[in-house]
N, C-alpha and C positions, 0 to 999 in steps of 0.2 A: 504494500500500500504506500502510495506516495503522499508525503506530508509537505504542504507548502509552508515555508517559513516566511512570515510577513516581514517586509522591509522595515527597518527602524523608522524611516520617515513616515510610513503608513500609520504606525502607532501614534506618532506625534500629531498627525492630521486628525486621527480619531479622537485624541484628547482635547484638541483645541476648542471644539464647540462646547464641551463640558466645562473647560476652564473659563471660557467666556461667560457661560451661564452662572458659574460660581462667582465670578467677578461682579456680574450685574447684581447678583443677590446681595453680596457684601456692601457694594456701593449704594444700593437702594436702602439698606438698613441705615447706613451712615447718613444718607440724605434725609431720611425720615427723622432721625434724632436731631439733626441740625435745623430742620424746617418746622417741626411740630410746635415749637414755642412761639413762632413768629405771628401767626394769626390769632391773637387773643389767647395764647396758651392752648389753642385748639379746643377751647371750652364753649363751642357751639356745635350743634349736630352736623352742620355742613362740613366743618373742618375735621372733626374726629371720624365722620363717615368716610371722608376722603382718605384718612389714614387707614381705615379699615380696608378700603379698596387696594391700597398699596401693600399692606400686609398680606392680603389675600393673594396678590400677584407674587410676592416674595415666597409665600408658602407653596404656590403652584410651581415656581421654579425649583423649590426644594424637592418636591415629589418627582419632577422630571429628572433631577440629578440623582435621586436615590436609585439604587439597584436592588435586585431581589436579595442580595447578600448583606445589605445594610439596613439597620433599623430606621424607620421613618423619623423617629424622634429619639435621639440619644438619651435625653433627660429621663425618659420613661424607664430605661434600663439602669441609668446611673443613680437616679434618685426616685426610687419607687414610691416611698411613702408620700413625698411631696407631690408626685404625679397623681396618686390616688386621691389625696385631699383636694387637689385642684379639680379633678374630674367630678368628685362628689359635690363640690361647691357649685360648679357650672350646671350640673344636672338639677341640683336642688333649686338654684336660682331660676332656671328655666321653667321648672314645674311651678314654682311660686309665682313667677311673672304671668303664667297662663291662667292660674286658678285662684290665686289669693290677692292679687294686686287690685287696688281700686282704680288704677290708671293702667290697665292692661296693655294698651298700645304703646304707651311711653316706656313701660317696663320691658316689653319685647324688643323695642328699639335699643334700650339700654343694654340688653343682652348681647347685641352685636359688639358693643364697646368692650364688654368683659371678655368675649371670645377673642377679640382683636388683641387685647392685652396678653392673653394666654399664648396665642400664636406668635406674637412678637417676642415674648420671653423665650419660647422654644426655639425660634429661629436664631436669635442672638446666641443662645447656648449652642446651637447646632454648628454655627459657623466658627465658633471660638474653640475648635478642637486643636488648633495649632497656635503657636506663640504670635505669629504675625497678625492674624485677624484679631487676637486679643489686644495686641498693642494698638491696632487701628481703632477699635471700639473704645478703649479707655481714653485714648487721645480725643476721640470725637465727643465723649461725654464732657471732658474738660473744656474743649473748644466751644461746645454749645453754651456753657456757662460764661466763658470769656466773651463770646459774641453778644450775649445778653447784657453783660456788664458794660461793654462798649456802647451798645445802643442806649442803655439806660442813662449812662453818664452824658452822652451826647444830647439826649432829649432833656435831661435835667439841667445841664450847665450851658450848653451851647445854644439850645433851642428854647431857653427860658421856661423850663418845666413843661414843655409841650408833650402831649400824648401822641405816640406813634400810630395809634389806632383811631384817633378822632379827638373830640373835645374832652379834656380831662376835668371831670366833675368831682373827683374824690382823690384823697391822698396827695393834695397839693404840697409841694415842697419835699416829697419823698420819691425815690427812684421806683419806677414801675416797669420800665422797658416796654416790651410788647405785651406784657401782662396788664390786667386791670387791677388786681389786688396785690398790694405790697408784700403780704405774708406769703403768697404763692410764689412770687419772684424770689423772696428770701430762701424758701425751701429749694428752689431750682438751683440757686447759686451755691447753697450749702452742699448739695449733692455733688456739684461740679468741683467744689473745693476738695472734697474727699478724693475724687479722682485725681486731682492735681497733686495731692500729697502722695498718692500711690505712685505717680509718675516720677516725682522728684526723689522718692525713697529708693528707686531702683538704680539710681546713679551711684557709682562707686566713689569713695573719697580718696583713692590713691592717685587721682589726677590733680594737677596744679590748678589753682583757681583761675589763672589766666589762660589755661589750655582751652581747646575747643569744647571739651566736656564741661569744664568749669563755667565757661561763658553760657553754655546751654542751661546749666542749672540756675545761674543768675537770672537769665531771661524767664525761666519758669517761675522763679520766686517773684519777679516783678509782675508777671501775669496773675499769680496767686494774690498778690497785694491788691491789684486792680479789682479782682473779683471780691476780695474781702471789703475793700472800700465801698464798692457798690452795695454789697449786702448790708453794711452798716447804714448807708444812706437810704435804704428802704424804710428805715425807722421801725422795723419789725422787731419787737421785743423778744418774742418767742423765737423768731428766725435767728437772731444774734445769739441767744442763749443756747439753742440746740447746736449751732455751729461750733460754739466754744466747747460744748459737751462732746461733739464728734472729734474735735481736735485733741482734747484731753484723752479721750478713749484711744485715739490712734497712737499718741505718744506713750500711753501706759502699756500698750501692747507691743512696743518696739523693744527688741532685745539688746542687751549690752554688746553682744557679739557682732551685731550688724555693723558693716563698714560703709554704709551709704552716706551720701552727703546730708541726708535728712537729719541724722542725730547731731552732728556738730552745728547745724544751722537751725535746729528746732527752737533753741532758746532765743536766737535772733528773730525767728518768726513770731514767737510769743510776744517779744518786746515790741515788734512792729505792729502786732495786732492791738496791743494796749494803747500805743501811741496813735494808731489809726482811730480807735474808739474815742480817744480824747480830742482829736482834731476834727473828725467828721461825725462823731456820735452824739452831738448835742441834742438832736431830735429824738433819738432812741433813749437817751438818758432822761430827757424831760418826760417822755411818755412812760418810762419806767417808774417815775415818781408818782404818777397818777393812776397806777394800775388798779388800785382799790376802787376808785370811782368808776373806771371803765368796766370793772368786773361785776358790778351790780346787775346790769342787764344780762350779762352772760350767765350768772347764777340763776336768774329767773328763767332764762331760756332753757337751761339744762333741766331745771325742775319741771317745766311744762312738757319737755320732750319725754322725760321719764314717766310722767303721769299719762301721757298719750300712749307710750309703749306698754304700760301696765294694762291698758284696755284691750290690746291685741298682742300679748306677749309672745305667742307662737307664730302668728301669721304676719304681723307687721302690716304695712300699708302698701308696699310695692316698691320696686326699684325705681328711682327717679321720681318718687311721689312726694318728697318732703315739702316742697313749696305749697302744693295744693292741699295736702292732708293736714299740715300743721296749722293752716288757717282756721281749722275747726277748733283748735285748742289754744289759740293765741288770745290771752287774756291779760288785763292789768294785774300786777304793776309793770309787766313787760311793756315797753314803749310801743305805742301804736303807730309811730311815725315811720317805722321801717317794715318792709315786707321781707320776712326771713326766708331767703332762698335756700340757705344751708343751715345745718344744725350747729356749726362751729365746734363740732367734735365728731370726727369721722366714726369713732366707735359707737357713740349714741345714735348717729344717723343710720348706721348699719342695723342696729337693733330696732330702730324706729321703722325702717323700710322692710327688713327681712324677718323680723322677729328675733328673739334672743338666741335660738339654736342656730339657724342658718347665718344670722348676722355675726356669730362668733367664729365661723369657719375662716374668714380672712385672718383673724388673729392666729388661728392654728397654722395657717399657711406661713405667716410671718415667723412663728416659732420654728417650723420645719426648715425654713430658709436659714434661720440663725444657727440651728444645729448643724446644717450642712457647711456653713461658712466657718463656724468656730473650730472645726477640726483642723483648719489650716490658717488660723488667724495671724500667724507670723508672716504669711505670704502677703505682700503689699496689696495685691488686688482683692484678696479675700478680706483683708483687714479694712480696706477702704469701703467695701460693700457692707461689711458688718457695721462700721461706723455710720454710714449713710442710713442703713436700716434702723439703727438706734435713734438717730436724729429724727427721722420721719415718724417713727412710732411715738416718740415723745411729743413731737409737734402736733400730731393728729389728735391728741387728747383734748386740745383746746382750740383747734382751728380746722378749717376744711381744705387747706392747701393741698393735701394729698388726694383730693377729689378732682384736681385739675389734670386733664389728660397729659399735658406737657410734663408735669412732675412725675406722673405714673410711668410714662415711657422712659424718662431719664433714669429713674430709680431702677426700673426693671432691667434696663441695659447694663447698669453697673452691677446689679445683683447677678445677672446671668454671666457676666464676665468673671466676677469673683467666684461663683460657684463652679464655673468650667475649669478653673485653675486649682481645684481642691481635690483631695483623694476621693475616689468614687466608691460609695457604699450604698447599700439598700436603704436610703433614708432621704 
């Protein structure tokens, strides 16, 4: 029997279409991360539905690239418990949206958003099976924050506090960038800061400061400083506090054996952060002095949300139902001058919308992610992801910033990168 040996050039030609599709997949993910915060943090159905279409396209490319010998989703094999919890949450949320929601159509539309988040996370994890794609994604997460910082500072300083999306009717004097809410921008910048710390940590300290490597590190620190300055000029008290928490967590988990540039310059970074707060932080310091007065309405809001949840503890009112459903429970002494679109606590909002059982599943997902990351927390990428998860988990107790699609996409990208660079176990 004659066997035909393929010419080497033939194998190259056969691989080229696959390589091009893989490249399109990675660059599409990068483009999504960079573009998703630009139109109002994608916090409008038209914008996040557009993201859903793009993620669907990326997922289709993935299935085209997959062979019969490779698993469609690596994360299902690598992190089984996390995958089971995710599927359980999606199925429960879908059934709930169909049969228990008081705004069934809005809830079913919201399910598209949840599925999009899940596929996006799976796709980032899928492409980050090698170091180069991981580097590309972590840099993208950092650059997304840097781009927002530049846009926010330009709008605040050079354009006389103009809004890039239209007339600015709130948060005057505070940086908002392409976001509407300053707290949401602060969370976005905080996530980006953690990615920047992971990048700078990976540089070695055996190079001279004026070498090419040394100059690169100095440039990254300058970029980190700009993001930090912008975060402080958002005047977000919680945003600044949780960013400090993430920074301290990152330092606390750095080993003495590490020889990166981060350790010798971490003290300098902390000093710069304090000086930045003193110079640019007048607004956030002033707001911090009056937190008790601002917290009165917040406490009343939480109380009324809990009372409403008690009336339907198992079923809730439906995904994306808060604004409509809460109007039935909005009573004095909570101010009537505002329409409460959000519950200002993501945890309470989940319980209000899904009920206590289904609404607690996202917390379980967060714990499963933390367990997966903590196994390798000395790794810069896993450590940055864990710090960002901690920041967002704390921030979500008193605000709705984690309900902004731009923040969810950025956090999921960092978590997927960090998780892909950890030991693989059934968890």
